[in-house]
C-alpha positions as CSV (number, residue, x, y, z in Angstrom):
1,M,-8.5,-58.8,39.2
2,D,-11.8,-57.3,40.3
3,I,-14.3,-59.1,38.2
4,G,-16.7,-56.2,38.4
5,N,-14.6,-53.3,37.2
6,S,-12.5,-54.4,34.2
7,H,-12.7,-54.7,30.4
8,H,-12.2,-58.5,30.9
9,A,-15.2,-58.5,33.2
10,L,-17.4,-56.9,30.5
11,R,-16.3,-59.6,28.1
12,L,-17.0,-62.3,30.6
13,E,-20.5,-61.0,31.1
14,T,-20.9,-61.0,27.4
15,A,-19.7,-64.6,27.2
16,V,-22.1,-65.7,29.9
17,S,-25.0,-64.1,27.9
18,L,-23.8,-65.8,24.8
19,V,-23.4,-69.2,26.5
20,N,-26.9,-69.0,28.1
21,A,-28.5,-67.9,24.9
22,L,-26.9,-70.5,22.6
23,T,-26.2,-73.6,24.6
24,G,-27.7,-76.0,27.1
25,D,-31.2,-77.3,27.7
26,N,-32.4,-73.8,28.8
27,A,-30.9,-72.0,25.8
28,G,-33.2,-69.5,24.3
29,G,-33.5,-66.1,22.8
30,E,-30.9,-64.2,20.9
31,P,-28.5,-61.9,22.7
32,A,-29.5,-58.3,22.3
33,F,-26.0,-57.4,21.2
34,L,-26.1,-59.7,18.1
35,E,-27.9,-59.5,14.8
36,P,-30.0,-62.6,14.1
37,H,-27.7,-63.8,11.3
38,E,-24.7,-63.6,13.7
39,V,-26.2,-66.0,16.3
40,G,-25.6,-69.2,14.3
41,Q,-22.1,-68.2,13.5
42,L,-21.2,-68.0,17.2
43,A,-22.9,-71.3,18.3
44,G,-19.6,-73.2,18.3
45,L,-17.8,-70.5,20.3
46,A,-20.6,-70.5,22.8
47,S,-20.2,-74.3,23.2
48,D,-16.5,-74.0,23.7
49,L,-17.0,-71.3,26.3
50,R,-19.5,-73.4,28.2
51,A,-16.9,-76.2,28.3
52,V,-14.4,-73.7,29.7
53,I,-16.8,-72.5,32.4
54,E,-17.8,-76.1,33.3
55,A,-14.1,-77.1,33.6
56,L,-13.4,-74.1,35.8
57,V,-16.3,-74.8,38.0
58,G,-15.1,-78.4,38.3
59,D,-11.6,-77.2,39.2
60,D,-10.2,-78.6,36.0
61,H,-8.0,-75.7,35.0
62,D,-5.9,-77.9,32.7
63,S,-8.9,-78.7,30.5
64,A,-10.0,-75.1,30.5
65,A,-6.5,-74.0,29.4
66,R,-6.4,-76.6,26.6
67,T,-9.7,-75.3,25.2
68,L,-8.6,-71.7,25.6
69,N,-5.3,-72.4,23.9
70,R,-7.1,-74.0,21.0
71,L,-9.4,-70.9,20.7
72,L,-6.5,-68.5,20.9
73,V,-4.6,-70.4,18.1
74,A,-7.7,-70.7,15.9
75,S,-8.5,-66.9,16.2
76,H,-4.9,-65.9,15.6
77,A,-5.2,-63.7,18.7
78,R,-2.4,-61.2,19.3
79,P,-2.4,-57.9,20.9
80,R,-2.4,-54.7,18.9
81,L,-3.6,-51.1,19.4
82,H,-6.5,-50.0,17.3
83,R,-8.9,-47.1,16.9
84,D,-11.8,-46.2,14.7
85,G,-11.7,-42.6,13.4
86,D,-11.3,-40.1,16.2
87,E,-12.0,-42.6,19.0
88,P,-9.3,-43.3,21.5
89,W,-6.8,-46.1,21.0
90,H,-7.7,-49.4,22.6
91,L,-6.1,-52.8,22.9
92,T,-7.6,-55.5,20.7
93,F,-6.6,-59.1,20.1
94,D,-7.9,-60.0,16.7
95,P,-5.9,-59.6,13.5
96,P,-6.8,-56.7,11.3
97,D,-8.3,-59.0,8.6
98,A,-10.2,-61.1,11.1
99,D,-13.7,-62.2,10.3
100,F,-16.7,-61.9,12.6
101,V,-16.2,-65.2,14.5
102,Q,-12.4,-64.7,14.8
103,R,-12.9,-61.3,16.4
104,W,-15.3,-62.6,19.0
105,T,-13.2,-65.7,19.6
106,A,-10.0,-63.8,20.1
107,G,-11.5,-61.2,22.5
108,L,-13.5,-63.7,24.6
109,A,-10.7,-66.3,24.7
110,V,-8.2,-63.6,25.8
111,S,-10.5,-62.4,28.6
112,F,-11.0,-66.0,29.9
113,A,-7.3,-66.6,29.7
114,A,-6.6,-63.4,31.7
115,V,-8.7,-64.6,34.6
116,L,-7.8,-68.3,34.4
117,G,-5.0,-68.0,37.0
118,D,-6.6,-65.6,39.5
119,D,-9.7,-65.9,41.7
120,S,-11.9,-64.3,39.1
121,A,-12.3,-67.7,37.6
122,Q,-13.9,-68.9,40.8
123,R,-16.6,-66.4,40.3
124,L,-18.0,-68.3,37.3
125,G,-20.7,-70.7,38.2
126,L,-23.4,-73.1,37.1
127,C,-26.9,-72.7,38.4
128,A,-27.6,-75.2,41.3
129,A,-31.3,-75.4,40.5
130,P,-32.6,-78.7,39.2
131,R,-33.4,-78.6,35.5
132,C,-31.4,-75.4,35.0
133,D,-28.0,-75.3,33.3
134,R,-27.4,-71.6,33.0
135,V,-24.1,-70.1,33.8
136,F,-23.5,-66.9,35.8
137,I,-20.8,-64.6,37.3
138,D,-20.9,-64.2,41.1
139,A,-20.3,-60.6,41.7
140,S,-21.4,-60.8,45.4
141,Q,-18.9,-59.9,48.1
142,A,-19.6,-63.1,50.0
143,R,-18.9,-65.2,46.8
144,S,-21.8,-67.4,47.7
145,K,-24.1,-67.2,44.7
146,R,-25.6,-70.6,43.8
147,F,-28.3,-69.7,41.3
148,C,-28.4,-67.9,37.9
149,G,-31.2,-65.6,39.2
150,V,-33.9,-65.0,41.7
151,A,-36.4,-67.2,39.8
152,C,-34.3,-70.3,40.2
153,Q,-33.5,-69.5,43.8
154,N,-37.2,-69.0,44.6
155,R,-38.2,-72.2,42.8
156,V,-35.6,-74.2,44.9
157,K,-36.7,-72.5,48.2
158,A,-40.4,-73.1,47.5
159,A,-39.7,-76.8,46.7
160,A,-37.8,-77.2,49.9
161,Y,-40.6,-75.5,51.9
162,R,-43.2,-77.8,50.3
163,K,-41.0,-80.9,51.1
164,R,-40.6,-79.8,54.7
165,G,-44.4,-79.3,55.0
166,A,-45.1,-82.7,53.5
167,R,-42.6,-84.4,55.8
168,Q,-44.2,-82.6,58.9
169,R,-47.7,-83.8,57.8
170,E,-46.4,-87.4,57.5
171,E,-44.9,-87.3,61.0
172,R,-48.1,-86.2,62.7
173,P,-50.2,-88.9,64.3
């Protein structure tokens, strides 16, 4: 699966935004796609999705699968075709009577389950910068992304530069 060009990829990006906004030491802000009252309702889902990402990054696919299976069962996820008014039909995974959290849980859990067995799961990552616990999707061709963003990357590079400079000054007579 090409992580950059699929419906599941869009859901994974949404999940990463949700996890970064609602979990971890660096959590902050409310995702722009949610109303303020919805944020609290999704905190548990965000924690579960963080656990899935951490398991995948740690190559513990069994743990990720157990968490995803629990989410799929809890949300009563099952495929069905749906459309609103004159919009085109689309595949959805939540039951017709699903509440807000069930709809999000079903859709996001299905998307994670869809990528669990292919290399798209390897594109999920945890920021390598000290004091940052944000998650990210590596969409680079080289699959070499280590940081959640340029700010963390620059912070690590600047610290390494300062450390090299200090070491060189100590080595001088």
